[in-house]
C-alpha positions in Angstrom: -6.5 10.7 7.6 -5.5 7.7 9.7 -9.1 7.0 10.7 -10.3 7.3 7.1 -7.8 4.7 5.8 -8.5 2.4 8.8 -12.2 2.5 8.1 -11.7 1.9 4.4 -9.4 -1.1 5.0 -11.6 -2.7 7.7 -14.5 -2.9 5.1 -12.2 -4.7 2.6 -10.8 -7.5 4.8 -12.2 -10.6 6.6 -10.3 -9.8 9.8 -11.0 -6.1 10.6 -9.5 -6.4 14.0 -6.1 -7.1 12.5 -6.0 -3.8 10.6 -3.4 -1.4 11.9 -2.5 2.0 10.5 0.7 3.8 11.6 1.3 7.4 10.7 4.5 9.4 10.6 5.5 12.7 9.0 8.5 12.7 6.7 9.6 15.6 4.4 6.3 17.5 4.3 4.4 14.2 3.6 2.2 12.2 5.9 3.1 8.5 5.5 0.4 6.0 6.4 1.6 2.4 6.8 -1.3 -0.1 6.5 -0.8 -3.5 8.0 -3.4 -6.3 7.6 -3.5 -10.0 8.3 -1.4 -12.1 5.9 -4.5 -13.8 4.5 -6.1 -10.4 3.8 -3.2 -8.8 1.9 -4.6 -10.0 -1.5 -7.9 -8.3 -0.8 -6.2 -5.0 0.0 -3.9 -5.1 -3.1 -6.4 -6.6 -5.6 -5.8 -8.0 -9.0 -2.8 -6.3 -10.6 -2.8 -3.8 -7.7 -6.1 -2.1 -8.7 -7.5 -1.9 -5.2 -4.2 -0.6 -3.8 -4.1 2.0 -6.5 -7.7 3.1 -5.8 -7.0 3.4 -2.1 -3.9 5.6 -2.8 -5.9 7.7 -5.2 -8.8 8.1 -2.7 -6.4 9.1 0.1 -4.5 11.6 -2.1 -7.8 13.2 -3.1 -8.9 13.4 0.6 -5.5 14.9 1.5 -5.7 17.4 -1.3 -8.7 19.0 0.2 -6.6 19.8 3.3 -3.5 20.8 1.3 -1.5 17.9 2.5 0.6 15.2 0.8 0.0 11.6 1.8 1.8 8.4 0.9 0.1 5.0 1.6 2.4 2.0 2.1 0.8 -1.4 2.3 2.8 -3.8 4.5 
């Protein structure tokens, strides 16, 4: 799951080398923390949060296939 989010985020930003995804497990859920360069944060969030919502939906769909729960936090 970590690699999937990292690949997706790298295609959205101008500085793909600054994309960092940390993962941790908390209460039956996999928490993925996405960190990007400050100038790329708007590209990851999008207008009115639409891209962030799409990323979260995509990751939940991918996790559902493996019967996992995933939470994406954009930092």
